N, C-alpha and C positions, 0 to 999 in steps of 0.2 A: 569385391569391391574394394575400390581405394580410399580414402579421404584426402583430402587436400587442406594446406594447411600454407599459410604464408609465412615469410621468415622475416616480414619489416618490422622495424622496433616499433614499440609501443609509444604513442606520442603522450605527452603530457596531460594533453586532453581526455584520451582514452581512458589513461590511469586514473585521473580524476571521477569520470564518470562512473568507472566499475567500484572505485572507493566510495561513492554517494550511494550506489545502488547495495553495496556491502553493508553500509551502515543502516539504512533504512531497513533491510530486511534483520538486523540485528537488533534495532530498536524495536522492530514491528512485533519481534516474538513475544517483548512484553507487553503488549498492546492487549494480546487475546482475553485476557480477563476482563479488562477494562471493555472492551466492545461487546463480549459476551453480557456483562451486564445492563450495557447503553442499550443492546438489541433487546432486551426482555423491557425496559421501562419506555423506550423512546416511541412506542404507537400512543402513550397517553399524552404526548406533547405534540402530536400532529396539528399543524395549524388550522386546516381544513377537512373536516370529517371524509368529505368527498374525493380527495387527492393525497391518499396514502403516505407517507414517506416524505412530506415537505416540511417538516420538522428538523429533530435532531436526528433523525436516519437519514439524511442528505448528508451529514459528516463520514457518515459508513461507507 
């Protein structure tokens, strides 16, 4: 099989998009412990027992 690649220059928009996602990934790694803790306690704060996840869990 052969792979295809383009030799077109990378646009400023493409570079900013890639940089933004790299930043999200970098910062997201630090959120893991906080999100784990939030996942443990969030069910206590559901706004309506018949609709789980409508409280803080909607943030995750």
